[in-house]
C-alpha positions, 0 to 999 in steps of 0.5 A: 524464512527457514527452508522448511517453513517457506516450503510449508507456506508455499505448498499449502497455500500457493501452489497455483501462484505465479512467480511474480507474487512478490512484485510490488503493485503498480499504481492503478489508473483512475477507478471508474466513477472517480472524480477528475482531478485538475491539471497539475501546476507547471514546472517552476523554471528556474528551480527554487533558489534555496533547498527544495523538494523535487516531486518526480511524477508520471503526470504526462502518462495517461495511465498514471496521471490520476494517482500521480496528481493525487500524490501531488495534491497531497504533497502540496497539502503537507507543504502548505501545513508545515512549509520547510522546503520549497517544492518543484513539480517535475512531470514525466511520462512512464518511460524509464529513460525519460525518468532517468534523464529528468532525475539526472537533470535534477541532481545537476540542478542541485535538488535537495531531495527527490520524491518519486518516481512512482512506477516500478520500471522507473524505480528500477532505472534509478536502482541501477544508477551508480552515479552520485545522487541526492536523497530520493524517496521512491514511491514503489520498489524495483522490479527485481531484488537489487542492492540499491545505491545509498541515496535511494529509499522506498515508501509505498502502499504495497499490499504485502506489508499489510498482509504481514501485519494482519498475521501479527495482529491475528496471532496476537489474538491467540489464533494458531490455525488459519484458513486462507481464501483468496480471489484469483487475481495477482494482487490477492495472490501476493497478499495471501503469499505474504500472509502465509509466509509470515503466519508460518514464520510466527508459528501458525499453521495453515490448515486449508486454502481455497481460491475462487473466481467467476466460475467457482462453485462456491457451495462446493467450496463451502462444503470443503471448508465445513469440516475444517477446524481453525480459529481464523480466516484470512480473506485476500479479496477486494470488497466486491469479491469479498461480498460474493464469497463471504456468505460461504465462509464459516461465520463462527470464525473471525475473518481478517483482510487487507485494505482491499476490503475497504472501498468507497461504497458504504451503507448497511445494505451494500456492506451487509455481507462484509459486517464484522470483517477485520482489516488494516487500513491507513488512519486517513480513511478509518481514523479521520478524527486522529490528531495526525490526520485532522490537520491536513485538508481533505479532497472529498471529490476523490475516490477512496483509491485516489484518497490513498495516493493523496495520503501517500503524497502527504507522508512522502513529502514529510519523509523527504523533509525529515531525511534532510534534517534527521537522516537515518532517524526518521519516525512519523505518526503519518496519515498512512500509518506509523512510519519507521525506517528499516535497515534496508532503507525501506520506510515501513508503514504500520496501518491500523486495525479496523472493522466493518460495522453498520455499513462503514469502516472504523478503527478498533481500539484493541489493535488485535 
């Protein structure tokens, strides 16, 4: 971004932000009320005799075990539907040295392609590794900007990509002036930063910005926004936070958000305050009748949070198989969105635009 544009986005929107806004999200632990997941399968010993995918996951780390297990189940669903390569499950804890040791062992044993690790510290350890490796699809990004080795790719559920896509979709709807309202959380700050950067780069203006938390006087915020002339609001908040703040926003303007808005609770009464909000999310959750989604089995006992990691596992293992056969020409109509490989070896994910109506979420035909 040009220095002037970057300065505008930062000064208008994110003077309150911390330096770590652009860091990738760590996979969360199980959400309260999530159904437990059965223990993962043991490590095959010895490894498969032919080509195989090694799934390197923090299944032995309590704080990451639930999302890691969901990824494992998703990967196995992909393998069952279209088996091309055998699968080996490799359990790790969350320590970078342990992850690096397991990776080195996989390379020595002749793994064809690796999916994982999931944690940013684990990915950072691989990014700093300079020995030869095998094609590796990391499920997160390094802690710092580094020049990764040529065998290391990344694919994940980062909120920043969603926020940038919202900026493009809203700009396509002929909007120029935006209001940004964000919750006082690290994730919301990262989303609003990414949206602001992209919005200004596309030629839009951010005419007002508000941050709210538990002690914010929302009626006063409403008064500050009352006289603001804009054509859309970007709301960086999860569903609970959005329900709290939405009645104080200008209902004459369209409101856009990220997948944070979409949670497992549905129903007209619960989501009444969210009705009409447009957001981006993966087809797995908002387009269950899509042909690319319907072919895979569902695990309806999982929370929405863990469903996302299940879908991530499906697409990550499909990507891994394509890396073996197609190398740099990977393109997928995935359950997490359309997936393409960028020049920096990051697999970009394009989710779909959806809206909350009648208590639930559904994809929009007009993706603007």
